[in-house]
C-alpha positions as CSV (number, residue, x, y, z in Angstrom):
1,M,109.9,118.8,-12.7
2,S,112.3,119.0,-15.5
3,D,113.2,122.7,-14.9
4,W,113.2,122.3,-11.1
5,S,110.7,125.1,-10.8
6,L,108.1,124.8,-7.9
7,G,105.4,126.1,-10.2
8,H,102.0,126.5,-8.6
9,L,103.4,125.3,-5.3
10,A,105.3,128.6,-4.9
11,D,102.3,130.7,-5.9
12,P,100.4,132.0,-2.9
13,N,97.3,132.6,-5.0
14,R,97.0,128.9,-5.8
15,N,96.2,125.9,-3.5
16,Q,93.9,127.9,-1.3
17,Q,91.0,125.4,-1.4
18,P,89.9,123.2,1.5
19,I,91.9,120.1,2.1
20,D,90.5,117.0,0.4
21,V,89.8,114.6,3.3
22,R,88.0,111.9,1.3
23,G,89.1,108.4,2.3
24,Q,91.1,109.7,5.3
25,D,90.7,108.5,8.9
26,T,88.5,111.1,10.6
27,D,90.0,110.6,14.1
28,A,93.5,111.0,12.7
29,L,92.6,114.2,10.8
30,I,91.0,115.7,13.9
31,E,94.1,114.9,16.0
32,Q,96.3,116.5,13.3
33,L,94.1,119.6,13.4
34,R,94.3,119.7,17.2
35,M,98.1,119.4,17.0
36,M,98.5,122.1,14.4
37,L,96.2,124.5,16.4
38,L,98.2,123.7,19.5
39,I,101.5,124.6,17.8
40,R,100.0,127.7,16.3
41,L,98.7,129.0,19.6
42,A,101.9,128.1,21.4
43,E,104.0,130.0,18.9
44,R,101.8,133.0,19.1
45,C,102.2,132.9,22.9
46,L,106.0,132.8,22.4
47,A,105.8,135.8,20.0
48,D,103.8,137.8,22.6
49,G,106.3,136.8,25.3
50,R,109.2,137.9,23.3
51,R,107.6,141.2,22.3
52,E,106.8,141.8,26.0
53,R,110.4,141.0,26.9
54,L,109.4,138.1,29.1
55,I,111.7,135.9,27.0
56,G,115.4,136.8,27.0
57,G,116.7,135.0,24.0
58,P,115.5,135.1,20.3
59,V,112.7,132.8,19.1
60,H,112.4,131.6,15.5
61,L,108.7,131.0,14.7
62,G,107.2,128.8,12.1
63,V,103.6,130.0,12.2
64,G,102.1,128.9,8.8
65,Q,104.3,125.8,8.5
66,E,102.5,123.6,11.0
67,A,101.4,120.9,8.5
68,V,104.9,119.8,7.8
69,A,105.9,118.6,11.2
70,V,102.4,117.3,12.0
71,G,102.1,115.3,8.8
72,V,105.6,113.7,9.2
73,A,105.2,113.0,12.9
74,A,101.9,111.2,12.3
75,E,104.0,108.4,10.7
76,L,106.8,108.3,13.3
77,R,107.3,106.4,16.5
78,K,109.0,107.2,19.8
79,T,112.0,105.1,18.9
80,D,112.8,107.0,15.7
81,R,115.5,109.6,15.9
82,V,114.3,113.1,14.9
83,F,116.6,116.1,14.6
84,G,115.6,119.8,14.1
85,A,117.3,123.1,13.6
86,H,116.7,126.7,14.9
87,R,113.0,126.7,14.1
88,S,111.9,123.5,15.8
89,H,109.0,124.2,18.2
90,S,106.7,122.4,15.8
91,H,109.0,119.5,15.4
92,V,109.3,118.8,19.2
93,L,105.6,119.4,20.0
94,S,104.4,117.2,17.1
95,M,106.3,114.3,18.7
96,G,104.2,114.7,21.8
97,S,106.6,116.8,23.9
98,S,105.3,118.8,26.9
99,L,104.1,122.3,26.1
100,R,104.9,123.5,29.6
101,R,108.5,122.1,29.4
102,L,108.9,123.9,26.0
103,F,107.8,127.1,27.5
104,A,110.0,126.6,30.5
105,E,113.0,126.0,28.3
106,V,112.4,129.2,26.3
107,L,112.1,131.1,29.6
108,G,115.3,129.5,30.9
109,K,113.7,127.6,33.7
110,D,115.0,124.5,35.4
111,T,112.0,122.5,34.3
112,G,112.7,123.1,30.6
113,L,113.4,120.5,28.0
114,S,117.1,121.2,28.3
115,R,116.9,122.2,32.0
116,G,116.8,125.9,31.0
117,M,120.3,125.8,29.5
118,G,119.5,126.0,25.8
119,G,116.5,128.2,25.1
120,S,114.4,128.1,22.0
121,M,117.1,126.8,19.7
122,H,118.6,123.9,21.8
123,L,115.6,121.6,22.4
124,W,115.9,117.9,23.4
125,D,113.3,115.3,24.3
126,Q,114.8,111.9,23.5
127,P,112.0,109.9,25.3
128,N,109.6,111.3,22.7
129,G,112.0,110.7,19.8
130,F,113.4,114.2,19.5
131,Y,117.2,114.0,19.6
132,G,117.9,117.7,19.4
133,S,118.0,121.0,17.6
134,V,120.8,123.5,17.2
135,P,121.1,127.0,15.7
136,I,124.1,126.0,13.5
137,V,122.5,125.8,10.0
138,S,122.5,122.2,8.8
139,G,124.4,121.1,12.0
140,T,122.1,118.3,12.8
141,V,121.8,116.9,9.3
142,P,124.8,114.6,9.5
143,L,123.8,113.6,13.0
144,A,120.5,112.3,11.7
145,V,122.3,110.3,9.1
146,G,124.5,108.8,11.8
147,A,121.5,108.0,13.9
148,A,119.8,106.4,10.9
149,L,122.9,104.2,10.4
150,A,122.9,103.2,14.0
151,A,119.3,102.3,13.7
152,K,120.0,100.2,10.7
153,M,122.8,98.3,12.6
154,Q,120.5,97.8,15.6
155,G,117.9,96.2,13.3
156,G,114.8,97.5,14.9
157,G,113.3,99.2,11.9
158,D,113.7,102.7,13.2
159,I,114.8,105.7,11.1
160,G,116.6,109.0,11.4
161,V,114.8,112.2,10.4
162,A,116.5,115.6,9.5
163,Y,114.4,118.7,9.3
164,L,116.1,121.5,7.4
165,G,115.3,124.6,5.5
166,D,115.9,125.6,1.9
167,G,118.8,127.7,3.1
168,A,120.5,124.8,4.8
169,V,120.9,123.0,1.4
170,E,123.5,125.6,0.6
171,E,125.8,124.1,3.2
172,G,128.3,121.5,2.1
173,V,127.6,119.1,4.9
174,V,124.1,118.6,3.6
175,H,125.5,117.3,0.3
176,E,128.0,115.1,2.1
177,S,125.1,113.8,4.2
178,L,123.0,113.0,1.2
179,N,125.8,111.1,-0.5
180,L,126.7,109.2,2.7
181,A,123.1,108.2,3.4
182,R,122.7,106.9,-0.2
183,M,126.0,105.0,-0.2
184,L,125.3,103.4,3.2
185,N,121.7,102.9,2.4
186,A,120.8,104.5,5.7
187,P,117.1,104.7,6.7
188,A,117.1,108.5,6.7
189,L,114.4,110.9,5.8
190,F,115.4,114.5,4.8
191,V,112.5,116.9,5.2
192,V,113.1,120.2,3.6
193,E,110.7,122.9,4.7
194,N,111.1,125.2,1.7
195,N,109.6,128.5,2.8
196,L,111.4,130.3,0.0
197,F,113.5,132.4,2.5
198,A,116.8,131.9,4.2
199,S,116.9,134.5,7.0
200,H,115.8,137.6,5.0
201,M,116.9,136.5,1.5
202,H,114.5,135.1,-1.1
203,I,115.5,131.8,-2.8
204,S,115.6,133.6,-6.2
205,L,118.6,135.6,-4.9
206,R,120.4,132.5,-3.7
207,Q,119.8,129.6,-6.0
208,P,119.3,129.2,-9.8
209,R,116.2,127.0,-9.3
210,E,113.6,126.9,-6.6
211,A,113.3,123.2,-6.0
212,T,115.9,121.8,-3.6
213,A,115.0,118.2,-4.6
214,R,117.4,118.5,-7.5
215,F,120.1,117.7,-4.9
216,A,118.4,114.5,-4.0
217,A,118.2,113.5,-7.7
218,A,121.9,114.2,-8.0
219,N,122.5,111.7,-5.2
220,D,120.2,109.1,-6.6
221,I,117.8,109.5,-3.7
222,P,114.0,109.2,-4.3
223,Y,112.2,112.5,-3.7
224,E,108.7,114.1,-3.7
225,I,107.7,117.7,-3.8
226,V,104.4,118.5,-2.1
227,D,102.2,121.3,-0.9
228,G,103.6,121.8,2.6
229,N,100.3,123.4,3.7
230,D,98.3,120.3,3.0
231,V,98.8,117.9,6.0
232,V,97.1,115.0,4.0
233,Q,99.7,115.4,1.2
234,V,102.6,115.7,3.6
235,R,101.6,112.6,5.6
236,A,101.0,110.5,2.6
237,A,104.4,111.3,1.1
238,A,106.1,110.8,4.5
239,A,104.4,107.4,4.9
240,R,105.8,106.2,1.5
241,F,109.3,107.2,2.4
242,I,109.2,106.0,6.0
243,D,107.7,102.6,5.1
244,R,110.4,102.2,2.4
245,A,113.2,103.2,4.8
246,R,111.9,100.8,7.5
247,A,111.9,98.0,4.9
248,G,115.5,98.6,4.0
249,G,114.9,100.8,1.0
250,G,117.3,103.5,2.1
251,P,116.9,107.3,2.3
252,G,114.2,109.6,1.0
253,F,113.9,113.3,0.4
254,L,110.6,115.1,1.1
255,E,110.4,118.8,0.0
256,A,107.4,120.5,1.5
257,V,106.7,124.0,0.1
258,T,105.3,126.3,2.7
259,Y,105.7,129.8,4.1
260,R,106.4,131.4,7.5
261,W,104.1,134.3,8.4
262,Y,106.5,135.9,10.8
263,G,110.0,137.1,9.7
264,H,113.2,135.4,10.4
265,V,113.2,135.9,14.2
266,D,110.8,137.0,16.9
267,W,107.4,138.6,16.3
268,R,108.3,140.9,13.4
269,E,107.0,140.3,9.9
270,D,110.1,141.6,8.1
271,I,108.0,143.4,5.5
272,D,109.9,144.7,2.5
273,V,113.3,143.2,3.5
274,G,113.5,140.7,0.6
275,V,112.0,139.9,-2.7
276,N,108.2,139.7,-2.5
277,R,108.2,140.0,1.3
278,S,105.5,142.6,1.2
279,A,102.4,142.9,3.3
280,E,100.3,141.9,0.2
281,Y,102.5,138.8,-0.4
282,V,102.3,137.6,3.2
283,D,98.5,138.1,3.2
284,A,98.2,136.0,0.1
285,W,100.1,133.2,1.8
286,R,97.8,133.5,4.8
287,K,95.0,132.4,2.6
288,R,96.9,129.1,2.2
289,D,96.7,128.6,6.0
290,P,97.2,124.9,6.6
291,V,95.0,125.1,9.7
292,A,92.1,126.9,8.1
293,R,92.2,124.7,5.0
294,L,91.9,121.5,7.1
295,M,89.1,123.0,9.1
296,A,87.3,123.9,5.9
297,G,87.9,120.4,4.5
298,L,86.5,118.7,7.7
299,Q,83.5,121.0,7.6
300,S,82.8,120.5,3.9
301,A,82.8,116.7,4.5
302,G,80.4,117.1,7.4
303,L,83.0,115.7,9.9
304,M,83.1,118.8,12.1
305,D,80.8,121.7,12.7
306,N,81.5,125.3,13.9
307,A,80.6,124.4,17.5
308,S,83.1,121.6,17.6
309,L,85.8,123.8,16.1
310,K,85.2,126.6,18.6
311,E,85.3,124.2,21.5
312,M,88.6,122.7,20.3
313,E,90.1,126.2,20.0
314,A,88.9,127.2,23.4
315,V,90.2,124.1,25.1
316,L,93.6,124.5,23.4
317,A,93.8,128.2,24.2
318,A,93.2,127.4,27.9
319,E,95.9,124.7,27.8
320,V,98.4,127.1,26.3
321,A,97.6,129.8,28.8
322,T,97.9,127.4,31.7
323,A,101.2,126.0,30.5
324,W,102.6,129.5,30.0
325,Q,101.6,130.5,33.5
326,L,103.0,127.4,35.1
327,A,106.3,127.8,33.2
328,Q,106.6,131.4,34.3
329,N,106.3,130.4,37.9
330,D,108.8,127.5,37.6
331,P,112.2,128.0,39.2
332,Y,115.4,129.0,37.4
333,P,118.4,126.6,37.5
334,P,120.8,127.0,40.4
335,L,124.0,129.0,39.8
336,S,126.0,125.8,40.2
337,A,124.3,124.4,37.0
338,T,126.4,126.8,34.9
339,A,129.3,124.5,35.4
340,S,127.8,121.2,36.3
341,R,125.6,121.0,33.2
342,V,128.3,122.1,30.8
343,F,131.3,120.3,32.0
344,A,131.4,116.5,32.8
345,D,132.3,115.7,36.4
346,A,132.7,119.4,37.2
347,G,134.6,119.9,40.5
348,S,136.1,116.4,40.5
349,S,139.9,115.9,40.7
350,T,140.0,113.8,37.6
């Protein structure tokens, strides 16, 4: 893109057609649909919990963006090192994390992913390859580069992955990380979920061009810009970068153009708080729903029927409801955890 415009990818009235599933592995597509649906239902459950004041802290929801994490995670392994940000429910769940433990963490329970000490924005599940998320914008990007460099030195073919938003590329540390990854030939994948908004401000008010991949080009890093609501496109691009990184080819930059249906935080839609953030504009983006488009693609190809889809949704809805109820009944951390889980060797004389 010579002018660094996102073109049709940023137009909600385009790319509404069913996903093209020709030549794809059917079982893999159905699993990706299942995972996207699970994430969608889980986040809607969190939205309801926050609105009903069952959740004490804020939740940043990514409903509408599920195809990005699911497409990338399909090419990852448990020994890779994945880092998220403040909107990372999809990232950790796509790696196979426990839904109940995610819910428990958001509720501040002892059984949570971070033992109830971090909430929605401080998630951790290293056994499943998720090394952490933080609310500091771009805070985990250099950590992902460091983890990628460590993986390179260890020689096992693992990679580091940094999920970040289009707003994060306005932080200097992202540019330092891109440069360092390129100079050290680190096996790192930068995944930008470009949903056109940073908090409440549209990208047109923040940057002279829409495409953040121009920063990859400036650092001599290969890049691709894809429809982030097409899980097949996302996975294919991720596979090219990940295979290249594992083979010693260095970092890659994947820009996935998508859109979040909810506003910046919690269940609100933030209508008319930024350029084009109107009810009509959000509704237009809903027609590019990554879940519905994959469903339609599978149906068009005769790979799933309505009965199978309804059964999948019912099973997942029951799974989410059960996990939520169990998490609500889980215990809170003991008071002593306030010190023992924050300070090393709390109470010792050394």
